[in-house]
All heavy atoms as an XYZ file, in Angstrom:
939
protein
N       0.843     -1.195      0.000
C       0.000      0.000     -0.001
C       0.875      1.243     -0.002
O       2.016      1.213      0.468
C      -0.912     -0.007      1.241
C      -1.974      1.078      1.271
C      -2.940      0.956      0.124
O      -2.596      1.212     -1.028
N      -4.171      0.573      0.430
N       0.347      2.313     -0.557
C       1.061      3.585     -0.635
C       0.308      4.625      0.174
O      -0.915      4.747      0.051
C       1.189      4.053     -2.102
C       1.798      5.444     -2.166
C       2.039      3.070     -2.909
N       1.017      5.339      0.994
C       0.432      6.419      1.767
C       1.111      7.723      1.378
O       2.342      7.794      1.374
C       0.607      6.161      3.269
C       0.068      7.239      4.214
C      -1.439      7.359      4.079
C       0.462      6.924      5.651
N       0.308      8.732      1.052
C       0.825     10.039      0.653
C       0.338     11.085      1.647
O      -0.862     11.179      1.916
C       0.333     10.394     -0.750
C       0.634      9.388     -1.858
C      -0.044      9.798     -3.156
C       2.123      9.237     -2.059
N       1.258     11.877      2.146
C       0.907     12.911      3.110
C       1.487     14.232      2.629
O       2.715     14.378      2.534
C       1.430     12.579      4.519
C       1.069     13.691      5.486
C       0.864     11.242      4.998
N       0.603     15.194      2.346
C       1.047     16.509      1.876
C       1.222     17.464      3.042
O       0.584     17.312      4.095
C       0.034     17.128      0.905
C      -0.260     16.315     -0.340
C      -1.582     15.587     -0.241
O      -1.988     15.256      0.900
O      -2.215     15.344     -1.278
N       2.052     18.457      2.821
C       2.219     19.529      3.798
C       2.723     20.767      3.075
O       3.165     20.681      1.913
C       3.188     19.119      4.909
O       4.459     18.839      4.365
N       2.657     21.905      3.748
C       3.272     23.107      3.213
C       2.349     24.097      2.538
O       2.802     25.137      2.083
N       1.073     23.801      2.466
C       0.168     24.771      1.875
C       0.025     25.988      2.770
O       0.552     26.038      3.880
N      -0.694     26.987      2.287
C      -0.901     28.181      3.080
C      -1.434     29.314      2.234
O      -1.902     29.094      1.113
N      -1.358     30.499      2.787
C      -1.852     31.690      2.103
C      -0.681     32.603      1.783
O       0.230     32.765      2.603
C      -2.867     32.420      2.989
O      -4.000     31.609      3.242
N      -0.736     33.209      0.613
C       0.345     34.084      0.180
C      -0.238     35.128     -0.758
O      -1.272     34.895     -1.395
C       1.453     33.252     -0.508
C       0.957     32.636     -1.807
C       2.706     34.078     -0.744
N       0.419     36.252     -0.847
C      -0.006     37.273     -1.786
C       0.528     36.968     -3.181
O       1.541     36.267     -3.332
C       0.472     38.643     -1.333
C      -0.253     39.157     -0.101
C       0.070     40.615      0.188
O       1.166     41.085     -0.079
N      -0.902     41.338      0.725
N      -0.137     37.509     -4.155
C       0.296     37.316     -5.542
C       1.745     37.752     -5.701
O       2.165     38.771     -5.135
C      -0.605     38.107     -6.484
N       2.481     36.949     -6.437
C       3.904     37.213     -6.622
C       4.792     36.487     -5.626
O       6.006     36.425     -5.807
N       4.170     35.926     -4.594
C       4.926     35.232     -3.579
C       5.239     33.805     -3.950
O       4.950     33.345     -5.068
N       5.824     33.084     -3.007
C       6.269     31.711     -3.232
C       5.800     30.798     -2.109
O       5.630     31.233     -0.969
C       7.799     31.644     -3.308
O       8.292     32.407     -4.390
N       5.592     29.555     -2.459
C       5.275     28.496     -1.498
C       5.886     27.206     -2.002
O       6.032     27.016     -3.213
C       3.763     28.298     -1.360
C       2.946     29.194     -0.441
C       1.464     28.854     -0.570
C       3.408     29.066      0.995
N       6.198     26.336     -1.068
C       6.612     24.975     -1.432
C       5.701     23.998     -0.733
O       5.524     24.071      0.481
C       8.068     24.707     -1.031
O       8.924     25.610     -1.731
C       8.463     23.278     -1.390
N       5.115     23.106     -1.493
C       4.337     22.023     -0.910
C       5.129     20.737     -1.071
O       5.875     20.572     -2.046
C       2.941     21.891     -1.543
C       2.053     23.056     -1.133
C       3.025     21.795     -3.050
N       5.007     19.867     -0.112
C       5.746     18.622     -0.156
C       4.819     17.448      0.076
O       3.754     17.598      0.682
C       6.872     18.617      0.870
O       6.347     18.683      2.176
N       5.247     16.304     -0.388
C       4.462     15.078     -0.262
C       5.402     13.955      0.122
O       6.329     13.633     -0.629
C       3.761     14.768     -1.574
S       2.921     13.179     -1.624
N       5.146     13.392      1.264
C       5.933     12.264      1.726
C       5.212     10.980      1.346
O       4.043     10.782      1.694
C       6.109     12.338      3.243
O       6.778     11.204      3.721
N       5.912     10.127      0.619
C       5.313      8.882      0.141
C       5.937      7.693      0.851
O       7.167      7.571      0.916
C       5.506      8.747     -1.361
N       5.099      6.830      1.386
C       5.576      5.567      1.947
C       5.070      4.436      1.053
O       3.961      4.494      0.534
C       5.082      5.365      3.382
O       3.645      5.427      3.407
C       5.642      6.420      4.302
N       5.906      3.427      0.895
C       5.591      2.370     -0.055
C       6.224      2.674     -1.393
O       6.618      3.803     -1.681
N       6.304      1.641     -2.223
C       6.950      1.813     -3.526
C       6.101      2.679     -4.450
O       4.897      2.436     -4.599
C       7.194      0.450     -4.175
C       7.681      0.561     -5.595
C       8.990      0.940     -5.865
C       6.821      0.324     -6.664
C       9.426      1.078     -7.171
C       7.250      0.456     -7.967
C       8.560      0.832     -8.215
O       8.992      0.972     -9.509
N       6.740      3.652     -5.066
C       6.085      4.464     -6.083
C       7.012      4.635     -7.268
O       8.240      4.559     -7.121
C       5.703      5.863     -5.556
O       6.893      6.522     -5.099
C       4.701      5.767     -4.409
N       6.452      4.848     -8.447
C       7.266      5.126     -9.620
C       7.012      6.528    -10.139
O       7.932      7.278    -10.395
C       6.985      4.112    -10.737
C       7.930      4.289    -11.901
C       9.150      3.625    -11.912
C       7.615      5.136    -12.961
C      10.041      3.809    -12.959
C       8.500      5.321    -14.006
C       9.703      4.658    -13.995
O      10.590      4.849    -15.017
N       5.758      6.875    -10.297
C       5.395      8.196    -10.797
C       4.713      8.977     -9.684
O       3.827      8.461     -9.012
C       4.449      8.086    -12.002
O       5.081      7.301    -13.016
C       4.103      9.455    -12.554
N       5.137     10.206     -9.516
C       4.536     11.090     -8.524
C       4.102     12.375     -9.217
O       4.824     12.893    -10.067
C       5.532     11.410     -7.412
C       5.840     10.246     -6.471
C       7.197     10.415     -5.824
C       4.741     10.103     -5.434
N       2.971     12.875     -8.834
C       2.477     14.082     -9.478
C       1.719     14.974     -8.521
O       1.389     14.581     -7.398
N       1.477     16.180     -8.976
C       0.660     17.143     -8.250
C      -0.520     17.555     -9.124
O      -0.348     17.882    -10.299
C       1.470     18.383     -7.871
C       2.422     18.164     -6.747
C       3.743     17.879     -6.824
C       2.106     18.218     -5.353
N       4.284     17.742     -5.570
C       3.301     17.958     -4.647
C       0.935     18.477     -4.626
C       3.355     17.939     -3.253
C       0.989     18.457     -3.246
C       2.190     18.188     -2.569
N      -1.683     17.533     -8.532
C      -2.903     18.022     -9.152
C      -3.488     19.118     -8.261
O      -3.152     19.207     -7.087
C      -3.928     16.887     -9.305
C      -3.573     15.905    -10.389
C      -2.545     14.996    -10.221
C      -4.264     15.889    -11.576
C      -2.210     14.090    -11.222
C      -3.953     14.993    -12.599
C      -2.924     14.096    -12.409
N      -4.359     19.914     -8.827
C      -5.031     20.925     -8.021
C      -6.492     21.024     -8.461
O      -6.843     20.687     -9.582
C      -4.357     22.288     -8.142
C      -4.438     22.935     -9.510
C      -3.581     24.198     -9.561
N      -3.653     24.844    -10.873
C      -2.862     25.860    -11.220
N      -1.945     26.328    -10.371
N      -2.984     26.397    -12.419
N      -7.280     21.483     -7.526
C      -8.703     21.624     -7.804
C      -9.235     22.873     -7.120
O      -9.126     23.003     -5.902
C      -9.475     20.390     -7.340
C     -10.916     20.361     -7.785
C     -11.549     18.993     -7.601
O     -11.063     18.157     -6.844
N     -12.624     18.742     -8.322
N      -9.777     23.761     -7.917
C     -10.409     24.964     -7.396
C     -11.907     24.692     -7.246
O     -12.458     23.817     -7.916
C     -10.170     26.135     -8.341
N     -12.580     25.420     -6.382
C     -14.018     25.203     -6.187
C     -14.777     25.323     -7.499
O     -14.594     26.269     -8.264
C     -14.408     26.319     -5.216
C     -13.162     26.618     -4.472
C     -12.055     26.444     -5.467
N     -15.591     24.325     -7.762
C     -16.412     24.337     -8.963
C     -15.701     23.953    -10.231
O     -16.298     24.004    -11.316
N     -14.437     23.572    -10.114
C     -13.660     23.205    -11.301
C     -13.177     21.769    -11.204
O     -13.126     21.180    -10.131
C     -12.473     24.156    -11.472
C     -12.873     25.586    -11.787
C     -11.661     26.424    -12.149
C     -12.052     27.828    -12.549
N     -10.870     28.648    -12.929
N     -12.805     21.230    -12.356
C     -12.276     19.877    -12.370
C     -10.845     19.850    -11.846
O     -10.129     20.847    -11.891
C     -12.305     19.324    -13.798
C     -13.710     19.098    -14.340
C     -13.693     18.413    -15.688
O     -12.597     18.242    -16.263
O     -14.787     18.064    -16.167
N     -10.478     18.685    -11.377
C      -9.099     18.506    -10.934
C      -8.192     18.540    -12.156
O      -8.455     17.871    -13.157
C      -8.965     17.185    -10.191
C      -7.676     17.001     -9.464
C      -7.721     15.812     -8.524
N      -8.705     15.998     -7.463
C      -8.819     15.202     -6.410
N      -8.005     14.179     -6.268
N      -9.739     15.429     -5.503
N      -7.104     19.308    -12.068
C      -6.195     19.431    -13.195
C      -4.769     19.094    -12.789
O      -4.352     19.349    -11.651
C      -6.238     20.857    -13.762
C      -5.799     21.939    -12.810
C      -5.681     23.313    -13.459
O      -5.816     23.402    -14.692
O      -5.444     24.280    -12.717
N      -4.028     18.537    -13.716
C      -2.650     18.217    -13.468
C      -1.781     19.457    -13.448
O      -1.967     20.363    -14.256
N      -0.859     19.493    -12.522
C       0.070     20.616    -12.389
C       1.468     20.192    -12.835
O       2.098     20.879    -13.632
C       0.105     21.125    -10.940
C       1.139     22.231    -10.778
C      -1.270     21.600    -10.501
N       1.946     19.073    -12.327
C       3.286     18.604    -12.667
C       3.408     17.146    -12.260
O       2.670     16.659    -11.402
C       4.356     19.425    -11.957
N       4.340     16.452    -12.900
C       4.637     15.090    -12.463
C       6.077     14.745    -12.785
O       6.705     15.369    -13.633
C       3.672     14.076    -13.058
C       3.744     13.876    -14.557
C       4.450     12.601    -14.955
N       4.169     12.272    -16.355
C       4.847     11.387    -17.057
N       5.854     10.735    -16.510
N       4.526     11.135    -18.317
N       6.572     13.737    -12.078
C       7.955     13.329    -12.208
C       8.017     11.843    -11.899
O       7.144     11.312    -11.221
C       8.841     14.162    -11.249
C      10.318     14.072    -11.615
C       8.604     13.760     -9.798
C      11.176     15.110    -10.910
N       9.041     11.162    -12.411
C       9.158      9.754    -12.046
C      10.277      9.587    -11.032
O      10.963     10.531    -10.658
C       9.333      8.875    -13.279
C      10.647      9.106    -14.001
O      11.620      9.560    -13.375
O      10.697      8.831    -15.218
N      10.438      8.364    -10.578
C      11.339      8.099     -9.466
C      12.801      8.382     -9.805
O      13.629      8.509     -8.902
C      11.193      6.651     -8.999
O      11.468      5.758    -10.059
N      13.125      8.482    -11.099
C      14.505      8.828    -11.475
C      14.773     10.314    -11.284
O      15.913     10.739    -11.262
C      14.783      8.479    -12.939
O      14.002      9.317    -13.787
C      14.431      7.017    -13.232
N      13.708     11.100    -11.183
C      13.874     12.545    -11.099
C      14.063     13.220    -12.440
O      14.251     14.440    -12.511
N      14.010     12.445    -13.482
C      14.213     12.986    -14.824
C      12.875     13.242    -15.498
O      11.858     12.708    -15.119
C      15.036     11.995    -15.662
C      16.402     11.626    -15.106
C      17.053     10.548    -15.969
C      17.300     12.846    -15.009
N      12.913     14.027    -16.543
C      11.773     14.262    -17.417
C      10.532     14.722    -16.670
O       9.480     14.087    -16.736
C      11.446     12.998    -18.215
C      12.646     12.381    -18.856
C      13.063     11.098    -18.499
C      13.399     13.064    -19.801
C      14.176     10.525    -19.089
C      14.521     12.506    -20.391
C      14.903     11.219    -20.030
N      10.624     15.833    -15.957
C       9.412     16.369    -15.359
C       8.494     16.946    -16.431
O       8.951     17.370    -17.489
C       9.935     17.470    -14.430
C      11.197     17.933    -15.083
C      11.796     16.692    -15.703
N       7.224     16.948    -16.140
C       6.231     17.543    -17.026
C       5.422     18.560    -16.245
O       5.130     18.357    -15.061
C       5.301     16.472    -17.610
C       6.003     15.528    -18.545
C       6.488     14.314    -18.101
C       6.173     15.865    -19.869
C       7.141     13.448    -18.951
C       6.827     14.997    -20.752
C       7.319     13.789    -20.281
N       5.041     19.651    -16.933
C       4.313     20.737    -16.291
C       3.109     21.146    -17.124
O       3.133     21.070    -18.357
C       5.209     21.964    -16.116
C       6.404     21.740    -15.230
C       7.640     21.370    -15.759
C       6.298     21.891    -13.845
C       8.736     21.160    -14.945
C       7.390     21.688    -13.023
C       8.615     21.324    -13.579
O       9.695     21.115    -12.757
N       2.097     21.625    -16.431
C       0.995     22.264    -17.132
C       1.506     23.574    -17.732
O       2.381     24.237    -17.155
C      -0.148     22.551    -16.169
N       0.969     23.942    -18.881
C       1.407     25.183    -19.531
C       1.237     26.390    -18.611
O       2.036     27.325    -18.644
C       0.607     25.408    -20.829
C       1.008     24.433    -21.917
O       2.084     23.814    -21.825
O       0.222     24.279    -22.872
N       0.220     26.356    -17.788
C      -0.085     27.504    -16.926
C       0.944     27.725    -15.824
O       0.977     28.807    -15.220
C      -1.468     27.321    -16.298
O      -1.510     26.130    -15.520
N       1.787     26.718    -15.567
C       2.758     26.869    -14.480
C       4.207     26.782    -14.951
O       5.126     26.964    -14.150
C       2.518     25.828    -13.367
C       1.072     25.874    -12.888
C       2.905     24.422    -13.797
N       4.416     26.501    -16.226
C       5.784     26.392    -16.738
C       6.556     27.664    -16.490
O       6.070     28.767    -16.703
C       5.755     26.092    -18.236
C       5.467     24.648    -18.573
C       5.470     24.423    -20.083
C       5.136     22.988    -20.416
N       5.045     22.763    -21.870
N       7.779     27.505    -16.017
C       8.627     28.657    -15.720
C       8.405     29.233    -14.337
O       9.202     30.054    -13.875
N       7.345     28.807    -13.653
C       7.063     29.313    -12.303
C       7.148     28.203    -11.254
O       7.536     28.471    -10.115
C       5.666     29.939    -12.265
C       5.468     31.096    -13.209
C       4.128     31.798    -12.958
N       2.992     30.919    -13.206
C       2.069     30.629    -12.285
N       2.170     31.128    -11.058
N       1.055     29.839    -12.598
N       6.764     27.001    -11.614
C       6.751     25.880    -10.678
C       7.875     24.909    -11.020
O       8.223     24.725    -12.192
C       5.429     25.127    -10.753
C       4.239     25.863    -10.192
C       4.275     27.218     -9.909
C       3.054     25.186     -9.943
C       3.174     27.881     -9.400
C       1.940     25.829     -9.432
C       2.000     27.188     -9.168
N       8.403     24.259     -9.993
C       9.422     23.236    -10.185
C       9.085     22.030     -9.323
O       8.856     22.171     -8.111
C      10.817     23.752     -9.803
O      11.139     24.895    -10.584
C      11.873     22.669    -10.054
N       9.050     20.866     -9.943
C       8.826     19.629     -9.211
C      10.148     18.897     -9.071
O      10.960     18.888     -9.999
C       7.767     18.749     -9.919
C       7.368     17.566     -9.038
C       8.243     18.281    -11.289
C       6.164     16.783     -9.553
N      10.364     18.342     -7.900
C      11.613     17.624     -7.662
C      11.344     16.495     -6.686
O      10.422     16.560     -5.873
C      12.671     18.563     -7.103
N      12.160     15.467     -6.777
C      12.006     14.336     -5.887
C      13.259     14.184     -5.033
O      14.378     14.315     -5.530
C      11.700     13.046     -6.679
C      11.292     11.917     -5.744
C      12.852     12.644     -7.575
C      10.651     10.738     -6.429
N      13.045     13.963     -3.770
C      14.132     13.684     -2.838
C      14.135     12.169     -2.638
O      13.322     11.615     -1.897
C      13.930     14.422     -1.500
C      15.101     14.127     -0.569
C      13.804     15.923     -1.740
N      15.066     11.510     -3.318
C      15.034     10.055     -3.354
C      15.281      9.439     -1.990
O      14.749      8.372     -1.671
C      16.068      9.542     -4.358
C      15.786      9.970     -5.790
C      16.878      9.479     -6.726
C      16.644      9.985     -8.147
N      17.711      9.535     -9.064
N      16.082     10.104     -1.166
C      16.462      9.529      0.122
C      15.251      9.197      0.978
O      15.247      8.218      1.714
C      17.396     10.474      0.853
N      14.216     10.039      0.884
C      13.032      9.777      1.706
C      11.752      9.766      0.889
O      10.654      9.904      1.447
C      12.929     10.804      2.839
C      12.920     12.229      2.330
O      12.820     12.465      1.133
N      13.025     13.195      3.232
N      11.885      9.591     -0.414
C      10.724      9.475     -1.318
C       9.733     10.603     -1.094
O       8.527     10.381     -0.885
C      10.043      8.115     -1.150
C       9.291      7.714     -2.418
O       9.606      8.167     -3.513
N       8.290      6.856     -2.269
N      10.262     11.815     -1.115
C       9.436     13.007     -0.964
C       9.448     13.783     -2.263
O      10.501     13.953     -2.886
C       9.971     13.886      0.170
O       9.863     13.173      1.408
C       9.185     15.189      0.275
N       8.289     14.229     -2.684
C       8.208     15.043     -3.890
C       7.828     16.465     -3.498
O       6.902     16.685     -2.704
C       7.219     14.451     -4.919
C       5.819     14.361     -4.378
C       7.260     15.243     -6.215
N       8.587     17.401     -3.997
C       8.399     18.809     -3.681
C       7.831     19.544     -4.890
O       8.151     19.211     -6.033
C       9.739     19.441     -3.296
C      10.529     18.760     -2.186
C      11.888     19.425     -2.037
C       9.761     18.794     -0.882
N       7.035     20.538     -4.619
C       6.570     21.436     -5.670
C       6.875     22.855     -5.212
O       6.213     23.380     -4.298
C       5.070     21.264     -5.935
C       4.513     22.082     -7.093
C       5.068     21.559     -8.428
C       2.987     22.055     -7.120
N       7.899     23.431     -5.815
C       8.273     24.808     -5.515
C       7.460     25.707     -6.433
O       7.527     25.578     -7.661
C       9.765     25.011     -5.744
C      10.218     26.467     -5.682
C      10.144     27.050     -4.287
O      10.521     26.391     -3.337
N       9.654     28.268     -4.164
N       6.718     26.630     -5.843
C       5.829     27.499     -6.606
C       6.259     28.948     -6.420
O       6.238     29.468     -5.292
C       4.381     27.303     -6.149
C       3.911     25.862     -6.245
S       2.204     25.626     -5.721
C       2.363     25.873     -3.955
N       6.661     29.567     -7.507
C       7.085     30.970     -7.493
C       6.129     31.814     -8.321
O       5.365     31.296     -9.136
C       8.504     31.097     -8.046
C       9.530     30.353     -7.227
O       9.434     30.288     -6.000
N      10.521     29.787     -7.904
N       6.216     33.105     -8.123
C       5.385     34.055     -8.883
C       3.920     33.612     -8.879
O       3.275     33.565     -9.930
C       5.911     34.173    -10.321
O       7.253     34.597    -10.334
N       3.435     33.304     -7.722
C       2.085     32.768     -7.611
C       1.042     33.795     -8.024
O       1.206     35.012     -7.826
C       1.819     32.306     -6.188
C       2.438     30.938     -5.856
C       2.574     30.745     -4.367
C       1.626     29.819     -6.482
N      -0.030     33.289     -8.626
C      -1.129     34.111     -9.110
C      -2.417     33.683     -8.408
O      -2.530     32.533     -7.961
C      -1.296     33.923    -10.621
C      -0.048     34.206    -11.434
C      -0.278     33.872    -12.901
C       0.971     34.127    -13.726
N       0.757     33.802    -15.167
N      -3.392     34.566     -8.332
C      -4.669     34.180     -7.711
C      -5.274     32.931     -8.352
O      -5.903     32.125     -7.649
C      -5.545     35.408     -7.926
C      -4.584     36.549     -7.951
C      -3.371     36.016     -8.648
N      -5.061     32.747     -9.633
C      -5.630     31.574    -10.302
C      -4.913     30.275     -9.922
O      -5.340     29.196    -10.331
C      -5.622     31.748    -11.832
C      -4.292     32.167    -12.412
C      -4.205     33.674    -12.628
O      -4.628     34.442    -11.725
O      -3.677     34.075    -13.692
N      -3.833     30.351     -9.171
C      -3.184     29.148     -8.645
C      -3.869     28.640     -7.379
O      -3.518     27.576     -6.866
C      -1.715     29.423     -8.324
C      -0.894     29.744     -9.560
O      -1.080     29.063    -10.589
O      -0.068     30.675     -9.486
N      -4.825     29.384     -6.897
C      -5.535     28.986     -5.684
C      -6.276     27.682     -5.883
O      -6.899     27.452     -6.923
C      -6.531     30.090     -5.278
O      -5.806     31.253     -4.903
C      -7.406     29.648     -4.115
N      -6.196     26.817     -4.884
C      -6.911     25.554     -4.951
C      -6.384     24.570     -3.939
O      -5.428     24.857     -3.211
N      -7.023     23.421     -3.901
C      -6.526     22.315     -3.086
C      -5.521     21.553     -3.936
O      -5.844     21.142     -5.053
C      -7.677     21.412     -2.653
C      -7.294     20.339     -1.669
S      -6.887     21.000     -0.047
C      -8.543     21.276      0.568
N      -4.347     21.383     -3.402
C      -3.286     20.692     -4.119
C      -3.166     19.267     -3.591
O      -3.009     19.059     -2.382
C      -1.961     21.447     -3.958
C      -1.870     22.638     -4.876
C      -2.712     23.739     -4.700
C      -0.963     22.659     -5.932
C      -2.648     24.825     -5.566
C      -0.898     23.737     -6.792
C      -1.743     24.815     -6.606
O      -1.679     25.888     -7.461
N      -3.232     18.326     -4.514
C      -3.201     16.912     -4.173
C      -1.954     16.256     -4.751
O      -1.595     16.457     -5.911
C      -4.414     16.195     -4.747
C      -5.737     16.634     -4.172
C      -6.487     17.626     -4.795
C      -6.247     16.056     -3.013
C      -7.702     18.033     -4.286
C      -7.469     16.453     -2.490
C      -8.184     17.447     -3.131
O      -9.388     17.851     -2.614
N      -1.326     15.439     -3.932
C      -0.242     14.583     -4.380
C      -0.845     13.279     -4.884
O      -1.807     12.767     -4.291
C       0.698     14.332     -3.210
S       2.091     13.263     -3.558
N      -0.289     12.765     -5.955
C      -0.781     11.522     -6.540
C       0.397     10.639     -6.919
O       1.487     11.142     -7.216
C      -1.634     11.810     -7.766
N       0.172      9.342     -6.911
C       1.259      8.420     -7.233
C       0.724      7.151     -7.874
O      -0.454      6.799     -7.717
C       2.036      8.067     -5.955
N       1.584      6.489     -8.597
C       1.290      5.130     -9.020
C       2.584      4.340     -9.074
O       3.668      4.880     -8.810
C       0.524      5.105    -10.348
C       1.334      5.678    -11.494
O       2.556      5.675    -11.475
N       0.643      6.179    -12.501
N       2.453      3.076     -9.410
C       3.607      2.175     -9.390
C       4.066      1.796    -10.781
O       4.782      0.805    -10.951
C       3.264      0.931     -8.573
C       3.069      1.230     -7.109
C       2.738     -0.011     -6.311
N       2.861      0.225     -4.879
C       2.605     -0.679     -3.954
N       2.220     -1.890     -4.311
N       2.747     -0.389     -2.681
N       3.682      2.577    -11.772
C       4.058      2.273    -13.141
C       4.342      3.578    -13.875
O       3.888      4.645    -13.439
C       2.920      1.522    -13.835
C       1.632      2.335    -13.925
C       0.455      1.488    -14.345
N      -0.755      2.295    -14.508
C      -1.514      2.701    -13.516
N      -1.216      2.371    -12.282
N      -2.591      3.420    -13.766
N       5.088      3.537    -14.962
C       5.333      4.765    -15.712
C       4.102      5.178    -16.518
O       3.245      4.354    -16.840
C       6.491      4.388    -16.639
C       6.375      2.913    -16.793
C       5.829      2.392    -15.510
N       4.005      6.444    -16.806
C       2.988      6.962    -17.713
C       3.656      7.113    -19.065
O       4.570      7.913    -19.224
C       2.432      8.307    -17.214
C       1.684      8.088    -15.894
C       1.503      8.930    -18.260
C       1.168      9.355    -15.255
N       3.217      6.332    -20.021
C       3.920      6.239    -21.290
C       3.470      7.301    -22.276
O       3.285      7.030    -23.466
C       3.732      4.835    -21.866
C       4.167      3.723    -20.920
S       5.892      3.873    -20.402
C       6.705      3.458    -21.931
N       3.262      8.497    -21.779
C       2.908      9.633    -22.629
C       3.684     10.830    -22.119
O       3.904     10.968    -20.919
C       1.404      9.921    -22.539
C       0.496      8.790    -22.933
C      -0.965      9.242    -22.988
N      -1.428      9.814    -21.747
C      -1.879      9.097    -20.699
N      -1.871      7.783    -20.769
N      -2.318      9.687    -19.611
N       4.058     11.728    -23.017
C       4.810     12.922    -22.581
C       3.900     14.002    -22.023
O       3.903     15.153    -22.452
C       5.481     13.374    -23.888
C       4.524     12.960    -24.954
C       3.936     11.654    -24.484
N       3.090     13.613    -21.059
C       2.173     14.555    -20.431
C       2.150     14.292    -18.926
O       2.712     13.315    -18.452
C       0.731     14.375    -20.958
O       0.262     13.067    -20.585
C       0.668     14.525    -22.463
N       1.462     15.132    -18.205
C       1.326     14.920    -16.758
C       0.526     13.649    -16.494
O       0.840     12.870    -15.607
C       0.630     16.118    -16.100
C       1.503     17.366    -16.238
C       0.327     15.837    -14.633
C       0.834     18.645    -15.800
N      -0.465     13.415    -17.307
C      -1.369     12.302    -17.083
C      -2.706     12.791    -16.544
O      -2.821     13.931    -16.086
N      -3.661     11.932    -16.624
C      -4.999     12.238    -16.119
C      -5.140     11.732    -14.698
O      -4.386     10.855    -14.263
C      -6.045     11.573    -17.018
C      -6.053     12.043    -18.456
C      -7.107     11.297    -19.253
N      -6.789      9.877    -19.363
C      -6.127      9.342    -20.372
N      -5.703     10.120    -21.344
N      -5.901      8.048    -20.410
N      -6.104     12.257    -13.938
C      -6.304     11.726    -12.578
C      -6.465     10.207    -12.555
O      -5.981      9.548    -11.635
C      -7.588     12.439    -12.119
C      -7.551     13.750    -12.847
C      -6.978     13.411    -14.198
N      -7.113      9.664    -13.562
C      -7.315      8.224    -13.611
C      -6.052      7.414    -13.809
O      -6.049      6.188    -13.616
N      -4.956      8.080    -14.169
C      -3.678      7.377    -14.333
C      -2.998      7.111    -13.000
O      -1.989      6.405    -12.952
C      -2.732      8.209    -15.200
C      -3.183      8.291    -16.647
O      -3.706      7.274    -17.166
O      -3.018      9.366    -17.259
N      -3.504      7.711    -11.956
C      -2.877      7.603    -10.640
C      -3.759      6.788     -9.701
O      -4.971      6.980     -9.641
C      -2.617      8.997    -10.068
C      -1.586      9.779    -10.849
C      -1.936     10.470    -11.995
C      -0.262      9.783    -10.451
C      -0.990     11.160    -12.735
C       0.696     10.479    -11.170
C       0.333     11.169    -12.312
N      -3.123      5.910     -8.966
C      -3.856      4.991     -8.100
C      -3.933      5.452     -6.650
O      -4.795      4.981     -5.905
C      -3.186      3.613     -8.130
C      -3.173      3.014     -9.523
O      -4.188      3.151    -10.235
O      -2.154      2.399     -9.896
N      -3.053      6.321     -6.260
C      -2.962      6.715     -4.856
C      -2.999      8.241     -4.758
O      -2.378      8.940     -5.555
C      -1.676      6.174     -4.223
C      -1.522      4.690     -4.377
C      -0.720      4.161     -5.381
C      -2.191      3.803     -3.526
C      -0.584      2.789     -5.539
C      -2.050      2.435     -3.684
C      -1.262      1.940     -4.689
O      -1.132      0.579     -4.838
N      -3.693      8.714     -3.731
C      -3.890     10.149     -3.550
C      -3.712     10.547     -2.092
O      -4.062      9.781     -1.182
C      -5.300     10.554     -3.998
C      -5.498     10.408     -5.475
C      -5.845      9.277     -6.160
C      -5.322     11.430     -6.459
N      -5.901      9.534     -7.504
C      -5.584     10.844     -7.719
C      -4.970     12.777     -6.406
C      -5.498     11.575     -8.910
C      -4.887     13.490     -7.580
C      -5.157     12.889     -8.818
N      -3.163     11.748     -1.912
C      -3.100     12.313     -0.582
C      -4.402     13.031     -0.233
O      -5.327     13.086     -1.045
N      -4.436     13.596      0.948
C      -5.651     14.242      1.428
C      -5.767     15.674      0.939
O      -6.833     16.279      1.040
C      -5.706     14.205      2.961
C      -4.857     15.268      3.676
C      -3.367     15.002      3.618
O      -2.906     13.977      3.144
N      -2.593     15.971      4.108
N      -4.689     16.237      0.422
C      -4.707     17.582     -0.120
C      -4.218     18.627      0.858
O      -4.317     18.461      2.087
N      -3.691     19.696      0.324
C      -3.266     20.841      1.124
C      -3.700     22.110      0.386
O      -3.543     22.225     -0.824
C      -1.751     20.815      1.385
O      -1.395     21.879      2.271
C      -0.928     20.942      0.108
N      -4.267     23.050      1.127
C      -4.849     24.237      0.516
C      -3.794     25.284      0.238
O      -2.959     25.596      1.097
C      -5.930     24.825      1.430
C      -6.583     26.083      0.915
C      -7.429     25.848     -0.324
O      -8.068     24.795     -0.469
N      -7.468     26.831     -1.216
N      -3.860     25.837     -0.968
C      -3.020     26.961     -1.361
C      -3.952     28.112     -1.753
O      -4.821     27.937     -2.609
C      -2.095     26.602     -2.535
C      -1.374     27.834     -3.059
C      -1.088     25.534     -2.099
N      -3.765     29.235     -1.111
C      -4.595     30.403     -1.398
C      -3.700     31.583     -1.752
O      -2.806     31.947     -0.980
C      -5.475     30.766     -0.195
O      -6.286     29.644      0.158
C      -6.371     31.951     -0.522
N      -3.942     32.158     -2.917
C      -3.152     33.294     -3.383
C      -4.090     34.486     -3.507
O      -5.059     34.450     -4.268
C      -2.486     32.998     -4.733
C      -1.584     34.161     -5.141
C      -1.674     31.705     -4.662
N      -3.795     35.522     -2.774
C      -4.634     36.708     -2.793
C      -4.024     37.793     -3.673
O      -2.799     37.894     -3.788
C      -4.838     37.229     -1.377
O      -3.590     37.529     -0.778
N      -4.891     38.578     -4.265
C      -4.410     39.630     -5.172
C      -4.104     40.916     -4.428
O      -4.409     41.065     -3.264
C      -5.459     39.897     -6.252
O      -6.694     40.268     -5.659
């Protein structure tokens, strides 16, 4: 079984920075971050595999967000800079035990395990 625990969300003004982290227990291969704003569908933000290579990002966050994996403790970080009000939402860590064989973040259905979420609020 895989357990994902997120931390690091909070409130920040536009232009600020936050880092959210996800500690994963159990074997994982692909780790990703999704977010969901009220009334909207869950959308992929970024994902990375256990090698730490070939990260993928949503177009809306490219150049502002960085995903990285700390292999020593199987933690995936999402560094978020230049935050915008539209980045507001519940951020969820997701994982699975297989690669995603497409050059994209993947869909929510591609991930088998989910964390409980951490709220990120960006005020203007």
